[in-house]
VOKOL-515337 format. One record per atom (N, C-alpha, C, O, CB): residue number from 0; chain; x, z, y. Coordinates in steps of 0.02 Angstrom, whole numbers. Atoms other than C-alpha are relative to their C-alpha. Glycine has a CB too. Layout:
{num:NUM&chaine:A&c1:X&c3:Z&c2:Y}
...
This chain:
{num:0&chaine:A&c1:35&c3:62&c2:-6}
{num:0&chaine:A&c1:22&c3:1085&c2:124}
{num:0&chaine:A&c1:28&c3:-49&c2:-48}
{num:0&chaine:A&c1:89&c3:-59&c2:-51}
{num:0&chaine:A&c1:3&c3:-26&c2:68}
{num:1&chaine:A&c1:-21&c3:52&c2:52}
{num:1&chaine:A&c1:29&c3:953&c2:-13}
{num:1&chaine:A&c1:10&c3:-67&c2:32}
{num:1&chaine:A&c1:-11&c3:-81&c2:88}
{num:1&chaine:A&c1:-53&c3:-7&c2:-57}
{num:2&chaine:A&c1:-10&c3:68&c2:-19}
{num:2&chaine:A&c1:81&c3:776&c2:0}
{num:2&chaine:A&c1:-68&c3:-34&c2:18}
{num:2&chaine:A&c1:-76&c3:-69&c2:68}
{num:2&chaine:A&c1:36&c3:-38&c2:-58}
{num:3&chaine:A&c1:65&c3:36&c2:-11}
{num:3&chaine:A&c1:-100&c3:721&c2:-18}
{num:3&chaine:A&c1:-36&c3:28&c2:64}
{num:3&chaine:A&c1:-80&c3:-5&c2:91}
{num:3&chaine:A&c1:-49&c3:8&c2:-66}
{num:4&chaine:A&c1:31&c3:-27&c2:-62}
{num:4&chaine:A&c1:-150&c3:834&c2:130}
{num:4&chaine:A&c1:43&c3:-23&c2:62}
{num:4&chaine:A&c1:14&c3:-42&c2:112}
{num:4&chaine:A&c1:-4&c3:82&c2:-3}
{num:5&chaine:A&c1:-43&c3:16&c2:-57}
{num:5&chaine:A&c1:0&c3:795&c2:245}
{num:5&chaine:A&c1:4&c3:-70&c2:22}
{num:5&chaine:A&c1:6&c3:-85&c2:82}
{num:5&chaine:A&c1:66&c3:21&c2:-13}
{num:6&chaine:A&c1:-6&c3:70&c2:-18}
{num:6&chaine:A&c1:11&c3:610&c2:235}
{num:6&chaine:A&c1:-65&c3:-27&c2:33}
{num:6&chaine:A&c1:-60&c3:-61&c2:84}
{num:6&chaine:A&c1:18&c3:-42&c2:-63}
{num:7&chaine:A&c1:58&c3:23&c2:-38}
{num:7&chaine:A&c1:-171&c3:574&c2:281}
{num:7&chaine:A&c1:-4&c3:24&c2:71}
{num:7&chaine:A&c1:-24&c3:-13&c2:116}
{num:7&chaine:A&c1:-60&c3:21&c2:-33}
{num:8&chaine:A&c1:-1&c3:-28&c2:-69}
{num:8&chaine:A&c1:-154&c3:692&c2:431}
{num:8&chaine:A&c1:49&c3:-34&c2:44}
{num:8&chaine:A&c1:35&c3:-48&c2:102}
{num:8&chaine:A&c1:15&c3:73&c2:0}
{num:9&chaine:A&c1:-54&c3:35&c2:-36}
{num:9&chaine:A&c1:6&c3:610&c2:485}
{num:9&chaine:A&c1:-24&c3:-68&c2:20}
{num:9&chaine:A&c1:-17&c3:-87&c2:79}
{num:9&chaine:A&c1:64&c3:-5&c2:-43}
{num:10&chaine:A&c1:23&c3:69&c2:-12}
{num:10&chaine:A&c1:-70&c3:432&c2:468}
{num:10&chaine:A&c1:-56&c3:2&c2:49}
{num:10&chaine:A&c1:-61&c3:-42&c2:92}
{num:10&chaine:A&c1:-22&c3:-34&c2:-66}
{num:11&chaine:A&c1:56&c3:-7&c2:-49}
{num:11&chaine:A&c1:-226&c3:492&c2:562}
{num:11&chaine:A&c1:25&c3:7&c2:73}
{num:11&chaine:A&c1:-6&c3:-17&c2:121}
{num:11&chaine:A&c1:-44&c3:62&c2:-18}
{num:12&chaine:A&c1:-26&c3:-11&c2:-66}
{num:12&chaine:A&c1:-114&c3:546&c2:706}
{num:12&chaine:A&c1:39&c3:-60&c2:27}
{num:12&chaine:A&c1:34&c3:-77&c2:86}
{num:12&chaine:A&c1:44&c3:60&c2:0}
{num:13&chaine:A&c1:-43&c3:52&c2:-32}
{num:13&chaine:A&c1:5&c3:401&c2:722}
{num:13&chaine:A&c1:-12&c3:-69&c2:-33}
{num:13&chaine:A&c1:22&c3:-117&c2:-15}
{num:13&chaine:A&c1:75&c3:20&c2:-5}
{num:14&chaine:A&c1:8&c3:64&c2:38}
{num:14&chaine:A&c1:-60&c3:264&c2:605}
{num:14&chaine:A&c1:-21&c3:-60&c2:42}
{num:14&chaine:A&c1:-2&c3:-116&c2:26}
{num:14&chaine:A&c1:-52&c3:8&c2:-55}
{num:15&chaine:A&c1:23&c3:55&c2:-37}
{num:15&chaine:A&c1:-144&c3:159&c2:737}
{num:15&chaine:A&c1:57&c3:-40&c2:40}
{num:15&chaine:A&c1:50&c3:-99&c2:58}
{num:15&chaine:A&c1:-50&c3:27&c2:47}
{num:16&chaine:A&c1:-60&c3:32&c2:-31}
{num:16&chaine:A&c1:25&c3:123&c2:817}
{num:16&chaine:A&c1:48&c3:-31&c2:-44}
{num:16&chaine:A&c1:93&c3:-66&c2:-21}
{num:16&chaine:A&c1:36&c3:46&c2:38}
{num:17&chaine:A&c1:-51&c3:25&c2:47}
{num:17&chaine:A&c1:117&c3:79&c2:659}
{num:17&chaine:A&c1:-11&c3:-72&c2:-20}
{num:17&chaine:A&c1:-67&c3:-93&c2:-34}
{num:17&chaine:A&c1:0&c3:43&c2:-62}
{num:18&chaine:A&c1:0&c3:70&c2:23}
{num:18&chaine:A&c1:161&c3:-102&c2:614}
{num:18&chaine:A&c1:28&c3:-6&c2:-67}
{num:18&chaine:A&c1:10&c3:-50&c2:-107}
{num:18&chaine:A&c1:38&c3:-45&c2:46}
{num:19&chaine:A&c1:-33&c3:0&c2:66}
{num:19&chaine:A&c1:269&c3:-61&c2:467}
{num:19&chaine:A&c1:2&c3:70&c2:-27}
{num:19&chaine:A&c1:11&c3:118&c2:10}
{num:19&chaine:A&c1:72&c3:-30&c2:5}
{num:20&chaine:A&c1:5&c3:-68&c2:34}
{num:20&chaine:A&c1:258&c3:83&c2:343}
{num:20&chaine:A&c1:35&c3:-5&c2:-71}
{num:20&chaine:A&c1:23&c3:-52&c2:-110}
{num:20&chaine:A&c1:-81&c3:24&c2:-8}
{num:21&chaine:A&c1:-32&c3:-4&c2:66}
{num:21&chaine:A&c1:366&c3:128&c2:193}
{num:21&chaine:A&c1:-19&c3:70&c2:-29}
{num:21&chaine:A&c1:-10&c3:122&c2:3}
{num:21&chaine:A&c1:82&c3:-10&c2:6}
{num:22&chaine:A&c1:18&c3:-62&c2:33}
{num:22&chaine:A&c1:304&c3:260&c2:71}
{num:22&chaine:A&c1:40&c3:7&c2:-65}
{num:22&chaine:A&c1:49&c3:-43&c2:-101}
{num:22&chaine:A&c1:-75&c3:3&c2:-14}
{num:23&chaine:A&c1:-32&c3:-17&c2:62}
{num:23&chaine:A&c1:400&c3:341&c2:-71}
{num:23&chaine:A&c1:-22&c3:67&c2:-25}
{num:23&chaine:A&c1:-13&c3:117&c2:10}
{num:23&chaine:A&c1:73&c3:-1&c2:8}
{num:24&chaine:A&c1:25&c3:-59&c2:27}
{num:24&chaine:A&c1:325&c3:471&c2:-182}
{num:24&chaine:A&c1:-63&c3:-12&c2:-45}
{num:24&chaine:A&c1:-78&c3:-69&c2:-63}
{num:24&chaine:A&c1:-14&c3:46&c2:57}
{num:25&chaine:A&c1:60&c3:10&c2:40}
{num:25&chaine:A&c1:168&c3:500&c2:-283}
{num:25&chaine:A&c1:-57&c3:-29&c2:40}
{num:25&chaine:A&c1:-75&c3:-2&c2:92}
{num:25&chaine:A&c1:-22&c3:64&c2:-32}
{num:26&chaine:A&c1:55&c3:36&c2:-38}
{num:26&chaine:A&c1:29&c3:380&c2:-230}
{num:26&chaine:A&c1:-65&c3:14&c2:-34}
{num:26&chaine:A&c1:-118&c3:2&c2:-5}
{num:26&chaine:A&c1:12&c3:-80&c2:3}
{num:27&chaine:A&c1:61&c3:-7&c2:38}
{num:27&chaine:A&c1:-97&c3:427&c2:-362}
{num:27&chaine:A&c1:-49&c3:48&c2:35}
{num:27&chaine:A&c1:-110&c3:42&c2:24}
{num:27&chaine:A&c1:16&c3:25&c2:-69}
{num:28&chaine:A&c1:49&c3:-50&c2:-35}
{num:28&chaine:A&c1:-171&c3:571&c2:-251}
{num:28&chaine:A&c1:-22&c3:-30&c2:65}
{num:28&chaine:A&c1:-65&c3:0&c2:97}
{num:28&chaine:A&c1:34&c3:73&c2:16}
{num:29&chaine:A&c1:20&c3:26&c2:-64}
{num:29&chaine:A&c1:-188&c3:459&c2:-99}
{num:29&chaine:A&c1:-60&c3:-43&c2:-6}
{num:29&chaine:A&c1:-59&c3:-90&c2:-47}
{num:29&chaine:A&c1:55&c3:-36&c2:31}
{num:30&chaine:A&c1:59&c3:39&c2:-5}
{num:30&chaine:A&c1:-360&c3:388&c2:-62}
{num:30&chaine:A&c1:23&c3:-74&c2:21}
{num:30&chaine:A&c1:56&c3:-81&c2:73}
{num:30&chaine:A&c1:-51&c3:34&c2:52}
{num:31&chaine:A&c1:-20&c3:66&c2:-17}
{num:31&chaine:A&c1:-334&c3:195&c2:-61}
{num:31&chaine:A&c1:-24&c3:-23&c2:69}
{num:31&chaine:A&c1:9&c3:-65&c2:99}
{num:31&chaine:A&c1:-24&c3:-47&c2:-51}
{num:32&chaine:A&c1:28&c3:19&c2:-67}
{num:32&chaine:A&c1:-438&c3:177&c2:99}
{num:32&chaine:A&c1:38&c3:35&c2:58}
{num:32&chaine:A&c1:33&c3:13&c2:116}
{num:32&chaine:A&c1:-75&c3:20&c2:3}
{num:33&chaine:A&c1:-31&c3:-38&c2:-55}
{num:33&chaine:A&c1:-330&c3:304&c2:195}
{num:33&chaine:A&c1:48&c3:-44&c2:42}
{num:33&chaine:A&c1:48&c3:-42&c2:104}
{num:33&chaine:A&c1:39&c3:60&c2:-30}
{num:34&chaine:A&c1:-47&c3:45&c2:-40}
{num:34&chaine:A&c1:-194&c3:175&c2:241}
{num:34&chaine:A&c1:-37&c3:-51&c2:40}
{num:34&chaine:A&c1:-22&c3:-62&c2:98}
{num:34&chaine:A&c1:50&c3:-37&c2:-47}
{num:35&chaine:A&c1:37&c3:61&c2:-35}
{num:35&chaine:A&c1:-313&c3:33&c2:287}
{num:35&chaine:A&c1:-40&c3:31&c2:60}
{num:35&chaine:A&c1:-44&c3:-1&c2:113}
{num:35&chaine:A&c1:-55&c3:-41&c2:-55}
{num:36&chaine:A&c1:41&c3:-28&c2:-57}
{num:36&chaine:A&c1:-422&c3:150&c2:396}
{num:36&chaine:A&c1:42&c3:28&c2:54}
{num:36&chaine:A&c1:27&c3:22&c2:113}
{num:36&chaine:A&c1:-48&c3:56&c2:-23}
{num:37&chaine:A&c1:-42&c3:-33&c2:-47}
{num:37&chaine:A&c1:-282&c3:244&c2:478}
{num:37&chaine:A&c1:51&c3:-47&c2:33}
{num:37&chaine:A&c1:75&c3:-32&c2:88}
{num:37&chaine:A&c1:35&c3:56&c2:-34}
{num:38&chaine:A&c1:-53&c3:44&c2:-24}
{num:38&chaine:A&c1:-163&c3:99&c2:506}
{num:38&chaine:A&c1:-28&c3:-73&c2:5}
{num:38&chaine:A&c1:-9&c3:-117&c2:-33}
{num:38&chaine:A&c1:62&c3:4&c2:-48}
{num:39&chaine:A&c1:33&c3:67&c2:-6}
{num:39&chaine:A&c1:-267&c3:-50&c2:562}
{num:39&chaine:A&c1:40&c3:-55&c2:24}
{num:39&chaine:A&c1:20&c3:-113&c2:20}
{num:39&chaine:A&c1:-56&c3:3&c2:42}
{num:40&chaine:A&c1:-47&c3:49&c2:-27}
{num:40&chaine:A&c1:-120&c3:-138&c2:641}
{num:40&chaine:A&c1:60&c3:-13&c2:-43}
{num:40&chaine:A&c1:107&c3:-48&c2:-23}
{num:40&chaine:A&c1:22&c3:23&c2:66}
{num:41&chaine:A&c1:-56&c3:9&c2:44}
{num:41&chaine:A&c1:-6&c3:-131&c2:492}
{num:41&chaine:A&c1:10&c3:-69&c2:-19}
{num:41&chaine:A&c1:-38&c3:-105&c2:-36}
{num:41&chaine:A&c1:-6&c3:40&c2:-58}
{num:42&chaine:A&c1:-21&c3:68&c2:18}
{num:42&chaine:A&c1:88&c3:-290&c2:457}
{num:42&chaine:A&c1:36&c3:1&c2:-69}
{num:42&chaine:A&c1:28&c3:-44&c2:-110}
{num:42&chaine:A&c1:46&c3:-31&c2:56}
{num:43&chaine:A&c1:-31&c3:-5&c2:66}
{num:43&chaine:A&c1:195&c3:-231&c2:311}
{num:43&chaine:A&c1:-8&c3:70&c2:-27}
{num:43&chaine:A&c1:-7&c3:119&c2:10}
{num:43&chaine:A&c1:73&c3:-19&c2:2}
{num:44&chaine:A&c1:3&c3:-65&c2:34}
{num:44&chaine:A&c1:176&c3:-93&c2:184}
{num:44&chaine:A&c1:46&c3:-4&c2:-59}
{num:44&chaine:A&c1:39&c3:-47&c2:-102}
{num:44&chaine:A&c1:-72&c3:19&c2:-22}
{num:45&chaine:A&c1:-46&c3:0&c2:59}
{num:45&chaine:A&c1:315&c3:-51&c2:63}
{num:45&chaine:A&c1:-13&c3:67&c2:-38}
{num:45&chaine:A&c1:-15&c3:121&c2:-8}
{num:45&chaine:A&c1:80&c3:-7&c2:22}
{num:46&chaine:A&c1:8&c3:-58&c2:41}
{num:46&chaine:A&c1:285&c3:68&c2:-82}
{num:46&chaine:A&c1:59&c3:2&c2:-50}
{num:46&chaine:A&c1:68&c3:-45&c2:-90}
{num:46&chaine:A&c1:-69&c3:0&c2:-34}
{num:47&chaine:A&c1:-60&c3:-2&c2:42}
{num:47&chaine:A&c1:441&c3:126&c2:-172}
{num:47&chaine:A&c1:-16&c3:47&c2:-57}
{num:47&chaine:A&c1:-34&c3:104&c2:-46}
{num:47&chaine:A&c1:63&c3:23&c2:40}
{num:48&chaine:A&c1:12&c3:-38&c2:59}
{num:48&chaine:A&c1:421&c3:187&c2:-349}
{num:48&chaine:A&c1:60&c3:6&c2:-45}
{num:48&chaine:A&c1:113&c3:-20&c2:-28}
{num:48&chaine:A&c1:-55&c3:-29&c2:-36}
{num:49&chaine:A&c1:-56&c3:-12&c2:45}
{num:49&chaine:A&c1:532&c3:238&c2:-495}
{num:49&chaine:A&c1:15&c3:-69&c2:-35}
{num:49&chaine:A&c1:74&c3:-87&c2:-40}
{num:49&chaine:A&c1:-17&c3:59&c2:-54}
{num:50&chaine:A&c1:-11&c3:62&c2:34}
{num:50&chaine:A&c1:511&c3:70&c2:-587}
{num:50&chaine:A&c1:-13&c3:-62&c2:44}
{num:50&chaine:A&c1:15&c3:-115&c2:30}
{num:50&chaine:A&c1:-44&c3:-3&c2:-61}
{num:51&chaine:A&c1:22&c3:56&c2:-39}
{num:51&chaine:A&c1:437&c3:-42&c2:-452}
{num:51&chaine:A&c1:3&c3:16&c2:73}
{num:51&chaine:A&c1:-17&c3:70&c2:93}
{num:51&chaine:A&c1:-69&c3:-19&c2:-19}
{num:52&chaine:A&c1:9&c3:-2&c2:-71}
{num:52&chaine:A&c1:457&c3:-70&c2:-266}
{num:52&chaine:A&c1:-46&c3:-59&c2:14}
{num:52&chaine:A&c1:-38&c3:-113&c2:-15}
{num:52&chaine:A&c1:68&c3:-4&c2:39}
{num:53&chaine:A&c1:47&c3:56&c2:-21}
{num:53&chaine:A&c1:317&c3:-174&c2:-186}
{num:53&chaine:A&c1:-4&c3:-1&c2:74}
{num:53&chaine:A&c1:-8&c3:52&c2:106}
{num:53&chaine:A&c1:-74&c3:8&c2:-31}
{num:54&chaine:A&c1:6&c3:11&c2:-71}
{num:54&chaine:A&c1:308&c3:-243&c2:-13}
{num:54&chaine:A&c1:-60&c3:-46&c2:10}
{num:54&chaine:A&c1:-64&c3:-100&c2:-19}
{num:54&chaine:A&c1:67&c3:-31&c2:29}
{num:55&chaine:A&c1:60&c3:37&c2:-12}
{num:55&chaine:A&c1:139&c3:-303&c2:52}
{num:55&chaine:A&c1:3&c3:-30&c2:71}
{num:55&chaine:A&c1:15&c3:6&c2:119}
{num:55&chaine:A&c1:-62&c3:45&c2:-11}
{num:56&chaine:A&c1:2&c3:32&c2:-62}
{num:56&chaine:A&c1:130&c3:-431&c2:190}
{num:56&chaine:A&c1:-75&c3:-7&c2:20}
{num:56&chaine:A&c1:-111&c3:-47&c2:-11}
{num:56&chaine:A&c1:37&c3:-70&c2:-3}
{num:57&chaine:A&c1:67&c3:-4&c2:-17}
{num:57&chaine:A&c1:-35&c3:-396&c2:278}
{num:57&chaine:A&c1:-18&c3:-42&c2:60}
{num:57&chaine:A&c1:-75&c3:-39&c2:84}
{num:57&chaine:A&c1:-18&c3:68&c2:12}
{num:58&chaine:A&c1:13&c3:37&c2:-57}
{num:58&chaine:A&c1:-17&c3:-516&c2:420}
{num:58&chaine:A&c1:-59&c3:-52&c2:-7}
{num:58&chaine:A&c1:-91&c3:-70&c2:42}
{num:58&chaine:A&c1:62&c3:-33&c2:20}
{num:59&chaine:A&c1:53&c3:45&c2:11}
{num:59&chaine:A&c1:-142&c3:-637&c2:340}
{num:59&chaine:A&c1:-68&c3:28&c2:21}
{num:59&chaine:A&c1:-113&c3:-9&c2:42}
{num:59&chaine:A&c1:-1&c3:-20&c2:-71}
{num:60&chaine:A&c1:66&c3:-30&c2:-20}
{num:60&chaine:A&c1:-284&c3:-514&c2:375}
{num:60&chaine:A&c1:-5&c3:3&c2:73}
{num:60&chaine:A&c1:-61&c3:-3&c2:99}
{num:60&chaine:A&c1:-10&c3:71&c2:-29}
{num:61&chaine:A&c1:5&c3:2&c2:-76}
{num:61&chaine:A&c1:-239&c3:-503&c2:562}
{num:61&chaine:A&c1:-10&c3:-68&c2:25}
{num:61&chaine:A&c1:-46&c3:-78&c2:75}
{num:61&chaine:A&c1:63&c3:28&c2:33}
{num:62&chaine:A&c1:6&c3:67&c2:-22}
{num:62&chaine:A&c1:-223&c3:-690&c2:575}
{num:62&chaine:A&c1:-72&c3:-22&c2:-6}
{num:62&chaine:A&c1:-95&c3:-59&c2:37}
{num:62&chaine:A&c1:46&c3:-44&c2:-40}
{num:63&chaine:A&c1:66&c3:22&c2:9}
{num:63&chaine:A&c1:-398&c3:-713&c2:508}
{num:63&chaine:A&c1:-54&c3:51&c2:27}
{num:63&chaine:A&c1:-113&c3:46&c2:13}
{num:63&chaine:A&c1:-10&c3:-14&c2:-74}
{num:64&chaine:A&c1:41&c3:-54&c2:-31}
{num:64&chaine:A&c1:-469&c3:-560&c2:605}
{num:64&chaine:A&c1:-39&c3:37&c2:-52}
{num:64&chaine:A&c1:-98&c3:51&c2:-41}
{num:64&chaine:A&c1:-49&c3:-29&c2:51}
{num:65&chaine:A&c1:31&c3:-40&c2:50}
{num:65&chaine:A&c1:-512&c3:-466&c2:446}
{num:65&chaine:A&c1:30&c3:70&c2:-2}
{num:65&chaine:A&c1:89&c3:79&c2:10}
{num:65&chaine:A&c1:7&c3:-33&c2:-67}
{num:66&chaine:A&c1:-23&c3:-66&c2:10}
{num:66&chaine:A&c1:-501&c3:-281&c2:419}
{num:66&chaine:A&c1:51&c3:8&c2:-57}
{num:66&chaine:A&c1:47&c3:-30&c2:-106}
{num:66&chaine:A&c1:-58&c3:42&c2:-12}
{num:67&chaine:A&c1:-46&c3:-9&c2:57}
{num:67&chaine:A&c1:-359&c3:-220&c2:307}
{num:67&chaine:A&c1:-42&c3:27&c2:-62}
{num:67&chaine:A&c1:-87&c3:69&c2:-53}
{num:67&chaine:A&c1:60&c3:52&c2:20}
{num:68&chaine:A&c1:36&c3:-24&c2:56}
{num:68&chaine:A&c1:-421&c3:-193&c2:129}
{num:68&chaine:A&c1:30&c3:65&c2:-26}
{num:68&chaine:A&c1:88&c3:80&c2:-12}
{num:68&chaine:A&c1:0&c3:-52&c2:-54}
{num:69&chaine:A&c1:-31&c3:-57&c2:32}
{num:69&chaine:A&c1:-401&c3:-31&c2:33}
{num:69&chaine:A&c1:61&c3:-19&c2:-40}
{num:69&chaine:A&c1:60&c3:-70&c2:-75}
{num:69&chaine:A&c1:-50&c3:34&c2:-43}
{num:70&chaine:A&c1:-59&c3:18&c2:35}
{num:70&chaine:A&c1:-225&c3:-28&c2:-39}
{num:70&chaine:A&c1:-4&c3:43&c2:-66}
{num:70&chaine:A&c1:8&c3:103&c2:-66}
{num:70&chaine:A&c1:67&c3:15&c2:44}
{num:71&chaine:A&c1:3&c3:-35&c2:65}
{num:71&chaine:A&c1:-250&c3:14&c2:-227}
{num:71&chaine:A&c1:39&c3:-34&c2:-50}
{num:71&chaine:A&c1:32&c3:-94&c2:-61}
{num:71&chaine:A&c1:-68&c3:7&c2:-23}
{num:72&chaine:A&c1:-43&c3:28&c2:53}
{num:72&chaine:A&c1:-127&c3:-8&c2:-363}
{num:72&chaine:A&c1:21&c3:53&c2:-46}
{num:72&chaine:A&c1:20&c3:112&c2:-28}
{num:72&chaine:A&c1:61&c3:-35&c2:28}
{num:73&chaine:A&c1:-23&c3:-46&c2:49}
{num:73&chaine:A&c1:-64&c3:73&c2:-519}
{num:73&chaine:A&c1:76&c3:7&c2:8}
{num:73&chaine:A&c1:113&c3:-24&c2:-30}
{num:73&chaine:A&c1:-18&c3:-22&c2:-71}
{num:74&chaine:A&c1:-69&c3:0&c2:-22}
{num:74&chaine:A&c1:104&c3:120&c2:-441}
{num:74&chaine:A&c1:48&c3:28&c2:-54}
{num:74&chaine:A&c1:108&c3:13&c2:-51}
{num:74&chaine:A&c1:6&c3:40&c2:65}
{num:75&chaine:A&c1:-46&c3:-31&c2:46}
{num:75&chaine:A&c1:174&c3:219&c2:-590}
{num:75&chaine:A&c1:-1&c3:-34&c2:-67}
{num:75&chaine:A&c1:31&c3:-9&c2:-114}
{num:75&chaine:A&c1:-14&c3:71&c2:-8}
{num:76&chaine:A&c1:0&c3:41&c2:66}
{num:76&chaine:A&c1:140&c3:93&c2:-729}
{num:76&chaine:A&c1:12&c3:-71&c2:13}
{num:76&chaine:A&c1:-28&c3:-106&c2:44}
{num:76&chaine:A&c1:-68&c3:7&c2:-37}
{num:77&chaine:A&c1:-17&c3:74&c2:-9}
{num:77&chaine:A&c1:227&c3:-75&c2:-732}
{num:77&chaine:A&c1:-55&c3:-47&c2:-28}
{num:77&chaine:A&c1:-76&c3:-94&c2:5}
{num:77&chaine:A&c1:68&c3:-17&c2:-38}
{num:78&chaine:A&c1:50&c3:44&c2:29}
{num:78&chaine:A&c1:101&c3:-150&c2:-851}
{num:78&chaine:A&c1:-65&c3:-1&c2:35}
{num:78&chaine:A&c1:-97&c3:-53&c2:40}
{num:78&chaine:A&c1:-11&c3:18&c2:-69}
{num:79&chaine:A&c1:63&c3:-2&c2:-37}
{num:79&chaine:A&c1:-50&c3:-88&c2:-754}
{num:79&chaine:A&c1:8&c3:-34&c2:70}
{num:79&chaine:A&c1:-39&c3:-64&c2:95}
{num:79&chaine:A&c1:-24&c3:74&c2:7}
{num:80&chaine:A&c1:-8&c3:33&c2:-67}
{num:80&chaine:A&c1:26&c3:-148&c2:-587}
{num:80&chaine:A&c1:4&c3:-75&c2:-9}
{num:80&chaine:A&c1:-21&c3:-112&c2:33}
{num:80&chaine:A&c1:65&c3:26&c2:38}
{num:81&chaine:A&c1:0&c3:73&c2:12}
{num:81&chaine:A&c1:61&c3:-320&c2:-663}
{num:81&chaine:A&c1:-75&c3:-23&c2:-8}
{num:81&chaine:A&c1:-93&c3:-76&c2:18}
{num:81&chaine:A&c1:43&c3:-17&c2:-67}
{num:82&chaine:A&c1:70&c3:19&c2:6}
{num:82&chaine:A&c1:-126&c3:-325&c2:-711}
{num:82&chaine:A&c1:-31&c3:-2&c2:66}
{num:82&chaine:A&c1:-68&c3:-49&c2:78}
{num:82&chaine:A&c1:-38&c3:48&c2:-43}
{num:83&chaine:A&c1:29&c3:0&c2:-66}
{num:83&chaine:A&c1:-173&c3:-279&c2:-533}
{num:83&chaine:A&c1:23&c3:-60&c2:38}
{num:83&chaine:A&c1:-17&c3:-90&c2:72}
{num:83&chaine:A&c1:17&c3:64&c2:39}
{num:84&chaine:A&c1:-27&c3:60&c2:-33}
{num:84&chaine:A&c1:-59&c3:-418&c2:-467}
{num:84&chaine:A&c1:-27&c3:-62&c2:-25}
{num:84&chaine:A&c1:-25&c3:-113&c2:10}
{num:84&chaine:A&c1:72&c3:-3&c2:-5}
{num:85&chaine:A&c1:25&c3:64&c2:28}
{num:85&chaine:A&c1:-137&c3:-543&c2:-582}
{num:85&chaine:A&c1:-77&c3:-7&c2:11}
{num:85&chaine:A&c1:-107&c3:-59&c2:-4}
{num:85&chaine:A&c1:18&c3:-3&c2:-78}
{num:86&chaine:A&c1:73&c3:-1&c2:-15}
{num:86&chaine:A&c1:-317&c3:-496&c2:-529}
{num:86&chaine:A&c1:-13&c3:-31&c2:65}
{num:86&chaine:A&c1:3&c3:-1&c2:116}
{num:86&chaine:A&c1:-27&c3:71&c2:0}
{num:87&chaine:A&c1:13&c3:35&c2:-65}
{num:87&chaine:A&c1:-374&c3:-622&c2:-396}
{num:87&chaine:A&c1:-47&c3:42&c2:43}
{num:87&chaine:A&c1:-49&c3:29&c2:103}
{num:87&chaine:A&c1:-31&c3:-71&c2:-11}
{num:88&chaine:A&c1:46&c3:-40&c2:-39}
{num:88&chaine:A&c1:-503&c3:-495&c2:-338}
{num:88&chaine:A&c1:35&c3:63&c2:33}
{num:88&chaine:A&c1:6&c3:97&c2:75}
{num:88&chaine:A&c1:-57&c3:23&c2:-46}
{num:89&chaine:A&c1:-37&c3:-56&c2:-32}
{num:89&chaine:A&c1:-368&c3:-365&c2:-295}
{num:89&chaine:A&c1:38&c3:-24&c2:60}
{num:89&chaine:A&c1:80&c3:-69&c2:52}
{num:89&chaine:A&c1:48&c3:34&c2:-51}
{num:90&chaine:A&c1:-33&c3:23&c2:-60}
{num:90&chaine:A&c1:-308&c3:-386&c2:-115}
{num:90&chaine:A&c1:75&c3:1&c2:-5}
{num:90&chaine:A&c1:107&c3:-43&c2:24}
{num:90&chaine:A&c1:-21&c3:41&c2:58}
{num:91&chaine:A&c1:-74&c3:-2&c2:2}
{num:91&chaine:A&c1:-127&c3:-338&c2:-157}
{num:91&chaine:A&c1:28&c3:-58&c2:-40}
{num:91&chaine:A&c1:88&c3:-73&c2:-36}
{num:91&chaine:A&c1:26&c3:66&c2:-29}
{num:92&chaine:A&c1:-25&c3:58&c2:38}
{num:92&chaine:A&c1:-117&c3:-488&c2:-275}
{num:92&chaine:A&c1:20&c3:-58&c2:46}
{num:92&chaine:A&c1:67&c3:-95&c2:31}
{num:92&chaine:A&c1:-53&c3:-25&c2:-50}
{num:93&chaine:A&c1:-16&c3:56&c2:-48}
{num:93&chaine:A&c1:-115&c3:-608&c2:-126}
{num:93&chaine:A&c1:56&c3:12&c2:46}
{num:93&chaine:A&c1:81&c3:-35&c2:76}
{num:93&chaine:A&c1:-58&c3:-15&c2:41}
{num:94&chaine:A&c1:-50&c3:-21&c2:-53}
{num:94&chaine:A&c1:11&c3:-513&c2:-20}
{num:94&chaine:A&c1:59&c3:38&c2:-24}
{num:94&chaine:A&c1:94&c3:70&c2:16}
{num:94&chaine:A&c1:-33&c3:43&c2:50}
{num:95&chaine:A&c1:-53&c3:-42&c2:29}
{num:95&chaine:A&c1:137&c3:-436&c2:-137}
{num:95&chaine:A&c1:67&c3:-35&c2:-13}
{num:95&chaine:A&c1:69&c3:-92&c2:-36}
{num:95&chaine:A&c1:-24&c3:27&c2:-63}
{num:96&chaine:A&c1:-65&c3:16&c2:19}
{num:96&chaine:A&c1:322&c3:-454&c2:-154}
{num:96&chaine:A&c1:28&c3:57&c2:-41}
{num:96&chaine:A&c1:35&c3:112&c2:-15}
{num:96&chaine:A&c1:43&c3:-16&c2:60}
{num:97&chaine:A&c1:-14&c3:-55&c2:49}
{num:97&chaine:A&c1:378&c3:-355&c2:-308}
{num:97&chaine:A&c1:73&c3:-3&c2:-20}
{num:97&chaine:A&c1:101&c3:-57&c2:-32}
{num:97&chaine:A&c1:-46&c3:-7&c2:-62}
{num:98&chaine:A&c1:-70&c3:-8&c2:30}
{num:98&chaine:A&c1:551&c3:-291&c2:-363}
{num:98&chaine:A&c1:-7&c3:49&c2:-60}
{num:98&chaine:A&c1:-32&c3:104&c2:-49}
{num:98&chaine:A&c1:54&c3:29&c2:55}
{num:99&chaine:A&c1:1&c3:-41&c2:58}
{num:99&chaine:A&c1:563&c3:-219&c2:-540}
{num:99&chaine:A&c1:69&c3:29&c2:-11}
{num:99&chaine:A&c1:120&c3:-2&c2:3}
{num:99&chaine:A&c1:-25&c3:-39&c2:-59}
{num:100&chaine:A&c1:-60&c3:-33&c2:19}
{num:100&chaine:A&c1:693&c3:-94&c2:-597}
{num:100&chaine:A&c1:-1&c3:16&c2:-72}
{num:100&chaine:A&c1:-21&c3:72&c2:-89}
{num:100&chaine:A&c1:11&c3:60&c2:41}
{num:101&chaine:A&c1:5&c3:-18&c2:68}
{num:101&chaine:A&c1:708&c3:-105&c2:-785}
{num:101&chaine:A&c1:51&c3:53&c2:-20}
{num:101&chaine:A&c1:102&c3:63&c2:12}
{num:101&chaine:A&c1:9&c3:-60&c2:-41}
{num:102&chaine:A&c1:-46&c3:-54&c2:27}
{num:102&chaine:A&c1:788&c3:37&c2:-888}
{num:102&chaine:A&c1:64&c3:-29&c2:-21}
{num:102&chaine:A&c1:107&c3:8&c2:-44}
{num:102&chaine:A&c1:-31&c3:37&c2:-60}
């Protein structure tokens, strides 16, 4: 079973009860809507990458009774992730706390 098969199955089984989730590993194979659909009560999501760690505060969606948006970002490219964070149309831009690890 690959990462892309196992994680969605795991989140489908336990995601509804999760309030906090930390992921480390390849995210490019994961469908961006998997997390938002499987974990509707998620308050924080942390994605740990080689160059960047990002923590998303999702409480604003719960406070305004909105569903969680698909979590989509270019996790393996600092320059592309910066572009995502500067895009006002990208939901992660409003809720991200970012830590960079320069070479």
